[in-house]
C-alpha positions in Angstrom: 6.3 8.0 6.4 3.7 10.7 6.8 0.4 8.8 6.2 -0.3 5.4 7.7 -3.3 3.2 7.1 -3.9 -0.1 9.0 -6.0 -2.6 7.3 -7.4 -4.9 10.0 -10.0 -6.6 7.8 -7.5 -7.5 5.1 -6.1 -11.0 4.9 -3.2 -9.8 2.8 -2.1 -6.3 3.8 -1.4 -5.2 7.4 -0.2 -1.6 7.0 0.3 0.9 4.2 2.4 4.0 4.6 2.6 6.9 2.1 5.1 9.7 1.8 3.7 12.3 -0.5 6.9 14.4 -1.1 8.7 11.4 -2.5 5.6 9.6 -3.8 6.7 6.4 -1.9 4.2 3.8 -0.8 5.4 1.2 1.7 3.3 -1.9 2.3 3.7 -4.4 5.1 2.0 -7.7 4.3 0.6 -10.0 6.9 3.3 -12.5 5.9 5.9 -10.0 7.3 7.3 -9.0 3.9 7.7 -5.2 3.4 7.9 -3.6 0.0 8.5 0.0 -1.1 6.7 1.2 -4.3 8.2 4.2 -6.0 6.6 7.1 -7.9 3.0 6.3 -6.7 0.8 9.3 -7.4 -0.8 11.0 -4.4 -4.3 10.7 -6.0 -3.8 6.9 -6.0 -3.1 7.0 -2.3 -6.3 9.1 -1.8 -8.4 6.6 -3.8 -6.9 3.7 -1.9 -7.8 5.3 1.4 -11.4 5.9 0.3 -11.7 2.4 -1.1 -10.7 0.9 2.2 -12.9 3.2 4.2 -15.9 2.1 2.0 -15.2 -1.6 2.9 -13.4 -2.4 -0.3 -10.7 -5.1 -0.3 -7.2 -3.6 0.2 -5.7 -6.8 -1.4 -7.8 -6.5 -4.5 -7.0 -2.8 -4.9 -3.3 -3.6 -4.5 -3.4 -6.4 -7.1 -5.3 -4.3 -9.6 -3.6 -0.8 -9.3 -0.3 -1.2 -7.5 1.3 -4.6 -8.0 3.4 -4.7 -11.2 2.5 -1.1 -12.0 5.3 0.7 -10.1 9.0 0.1 -9.5 9.4 -1.7 -6.2 12.0 -3.0 -3.8 11.7 -5.6 -1.1 12.8 -4.1 2.3 12.1 -7.0 4.7 11.6 -10.6 3.9 9.6 -12.8 6.2 
C-alpha cells in the first residue's frame, strides 16, 4: 500500500492503508481483524486523512462513509 495512516487515538481503528492506483483501502482494526475495501475514491481517502488530522473520530468516519458502502473482503481474522 502506498499511503499509511496510523490512528493512535482511535479505539476502533489501528491502521489504514490506501493504494490510489487500485482504489483499495485496507483497514486494520484494534481487534486484529483486517479488511480490504474496494473501489474507494481517492477523494474519500483525502477527506479521511484531513478528518483524522483535525481530531475527528476515525471510527465514526468509517461507520458513516465506508462501512457498508464499498465491497469488502476480510483478510485476517483475529
